[in-house]
C-alpha positions as CSV (number, residue, x, y, z in Angstrom):
1,V,12.6,-11.1,-0.3
2,Q,13.1,-7.8,-2.2
3,L,10.1,-5.6,-2.7
4,Q,9.7,-2.9,-5.3
5,A,6.9,-0.4,-4.8
6,S,5.7,1.8,-7.5
7,G,2.7,3.9,-8.6
8,G,3.0,7.0,-6.5
9,G,2.6,10.5,-7.8
10,L,0.9,13.8,-7.7
11,V,-2.9,13.7,-7.8
12,Q,-5.7,16.2,-7.2
13,P,-8.1,15.8,-4.3
14,G,-10.8,13.3,-5.2
15,G,-8.5,11.5,-7.6
16,S,-7.2,7.9,-7.7
17,L,-3.9,6.1,-7.8
18,R,-2.9,2.4,-7.8
19,L,0.2,1.4,-6.0
20,S,2.0,-1.9,-6.8
21,C,4.4,-3.9,-4.9
22,T,6.3,-6.6,-6.8
23,A,8.3,-9.2,-4.9
24,S,11.4,-11.0,-6.0
25,E,9.9,-14.3,-4.8
26,S,6.5,-15.9,-4.7
27,I,4.0,-14.2,-2.4
28,A,1.6,-17.2,-2.4
29,S,2.7,-18.4,1.0
30,V,3.3,-15.1,2.6
31,N,1.2,-14.7,5.8
32,V,0.7,-10.9,5.7
33,L,0.9,-8.5,2.7
34,A,0.7,-5.0,4.0
35,W,0.8,-1.3,3.1
36,F,2.1,1.3,5.4
37,R,2.4,5.1,5.1
38,Q,4.4,7.8,6.8
39,A,3.5,11.4,6.5
40,P,6.0,14.2,7.4
41,G,6.4,14.5,11.1
42,K,4.2,11.5,11.8
43,K,4.8,7.8,12.8
44,R,4.5,5.1,10.2
45,E,1.0,3.6,10.2
46,M,-0.4,0.5,8.6
47,V,-3.2,1.4,6.2
48,S,-4.2,-2.0,4.8
49,S,-3.2,-5.7,4.8
50,I,-4.2,-9.1,3.6
51,S,-3.6,-11.9,6.0
52,T,-3.7,-15.7,5.8
53,G,-7.2,-16.7,4.8
54,E,-7.7,-13.5,2.9
55,T,-8.5,-11.6,6.0
56,L,-8.5,-7.9,5.1
57,Y,-7.6,-4.9,7.3
58,Y,-8.1,-1.2,6.6
59,S,-7.4,1.6,8.9
60,A,-10.4,3.8,9.8
61,S,-9.0,6.7,7.8
62,V,-8.9,4.7,4.5
63,K,-11.8,2.2,4.9
64,G,-14.2,2.6,2.1
65,R,-11.7,4.4,-0.1
66,F,-8.7,2.0,-0.4
67,T,-8.8,-1.6,-1.7
68,I,-6.0,-4.0,-1.3
69,S,-5.6,-7.0,-3.6
70,R,-3.0,-9.5,-4.8
71,D,-2.0,-11.3,-7.9
72,N,0.1,-14.4,-6.9
73,A,0.9,-15.2,-10.5
74,K,2.7,-11.8,-10.8
75,N,4.2,-11.9,-7.3
76,T,2.5,-8.5,-6.9
77,F,0.0,-6.9,-4.6
78,Y,-1.8,-3.6,-5.0
79,L,-3.4,-0.8,-3.2
80,Q,-6.1,1.0,-5.1
81,M,-6.7,4.4,-3.6
82,D,-9.8,6.3,-4.5
83,S,-11.2,9.6,-3.3
84,L,-7.8,10.7,-2.2
85,Q,-7.5,13.6,0.1
86,P,-4.6,15.9,1.1
87,E,-4.2,14.0,4.4
88,D,-3.4,10.9,2.4
89,T,-0.1,12.6,1.3
90,A,2.7,10.3,2.6
91,L,5.5,8.0,1.6
92,Y,3.8,4.6,1.1
93,Y,5.7,1.4,1.9
94,C,4.8,-2.2,1.2
95,S,5.8,-5.1,3.4
96,T,5.6,-8.9,3.6
97,D,5.3,-10.4,7.0
98,F,6.6,-7.1,8.5
99,T,10.1,-8.3,7.7
100,S,10.7,-7.3,4.1
101,W,10.1,-3.7,3.0
102,G,9.9,-1.9,-0.2
103,Q,11.7,1.4,-0.7
104,G,8.6,3.6,-0.5
105,T,6.7,5.5,-3.2
106,L,5.5,9.0,-2.6
107,V,1.9,10.0,-2.9
108,T,1.1,13.7,-3.0
109,V,-2.5,14.9,-3.0
110,S,-2.8,18.5,-3.8
111,S,-4.6,20.9,-6.0
């Protein structure tokens, strides 16, 4: 499966962005749709996922601010990011079943 991530950019603190990840194949039967991020000098961390049965996961650092969703008809899943802070600055990656990965989209939060 090929994944194409998009939606990153420069935003001021407190702003919002919506990331999209479009797959080359159907995501309807994928077990886990996930978003990761990697900040400069830090390890890659999982920030959110949707698992089988629509179980949602959010890391403590983004819970209450980020929302993951999916649109099976468009083979796309999303990460809505609100109340962005400078510490959210990172390269964001999407993944299906932790085996396929998008190329990353850069999110920069700065005034």
